C-alpha positions in Angstrom: 102.7 78.2 100.7 106.2 76.8 101.4 107.0 73.3 102.5 108.0 74.5 105.9 104.6 76.2 106.4 102.8 73.1 105.4 104.7 71.0 107.9 104.1 73.6 110.6 100.3 73.5 110.0 100.3 69.7 110.1 102.2 69.8 113.4 100.0 72.4 115.0 96.9 70.6 113.7 98.1 67.3 115.2 98.8 68.9 118.5 95.3 70.4 118.6 93.7 67.1 117.6 95.6 64.5 119.6 97.4 66.3 122.5 94.8 68.6 124.0 91.9 68.0 126.3 90.5 71.5 126.2 86.8 71.9 125.7 85.5 75.3 124.6 81.8 75.9 124.3 80.7 76.4 120.7 84.1 75.5 119.3 85.6 72.1 118.6 89.3 72.1 119.0 89.5 68.7 117.4 87.8 69.9 114.3 90.2 72.9 114.1 93.1 70.5 114.3 91.8 68.3 111.5 91.2 71.4 109.3 94.8 72.6 110.0 96.2 69.2 109.2 94.3 69.1 105.9 95.4 72.6 105.0 99.0 71.7 105.8 98.9 68.6 103.7 97.4 70.5 100.7 100.1 73.2 101.2 102.8 70.6 101.4 101.7 69.0 98.2 101.6 72.3 96.4 105.0 73.3 97.7 106.5 69.9 96.6 104.9 70.3 93.2 106.4 73.8 92.8 109.8 72.5 93.8 109.6 69.7 91.2 108.5 72.1 88.4 111.3 74.7 89.3 114.0 72.0 89.6 113.4 71.0 86.0 113.9 74.6 84.8 117.1 75.2 86.9 118.7 71.8 86.5 122.4 72.0 87.2 124.7 71.0 84.3 126.6 67.8 84.5 130.4 67.9 84.2 131.3 68.5 80.5 127.7 69.4 79.5 127.3 72.5 77.5 124.6 75.0 78.5 121.5 75.1 76.4 121.6 77.5 73.4 119.0 80.2 73.2 118.0 81.2 69.7 117.0 84.8 69.1 115.6 86.3 65.9 116.1 90.0 65.2 113.4 91.4 63.1 114.1 94.7 61.4 112.0 97.0 59.3 112.9 96.5 55.6 113.2 100.2 55.1 115.8 100.5 57.9 119.4 100.9 56.7 122.3 101.0 59.0 124.2 104.2 59.0 128.0 104.3 59.5 129.0 105.5 62.9 129.7 109.2 63.4 133.0 110.2 64.9 
């Protein structure tokens, strides 16, 4: 869930909880509003957590800072010998 969707659910839940006077038989609009606000808050926290985790991975470089070096190891079969290129 994105941060925007979490905020949207909180807003819709608050409207249903605090700004409506509708009474439906067998259905509590206030309870639905509270459920939506809780779901929005949980979604907002998850979205913020994801943003924090991804911002560490894609941190922009400071001026003059070199990019991180990625080491790679090439493992070859010991019996493999390189052949000269054919022209």
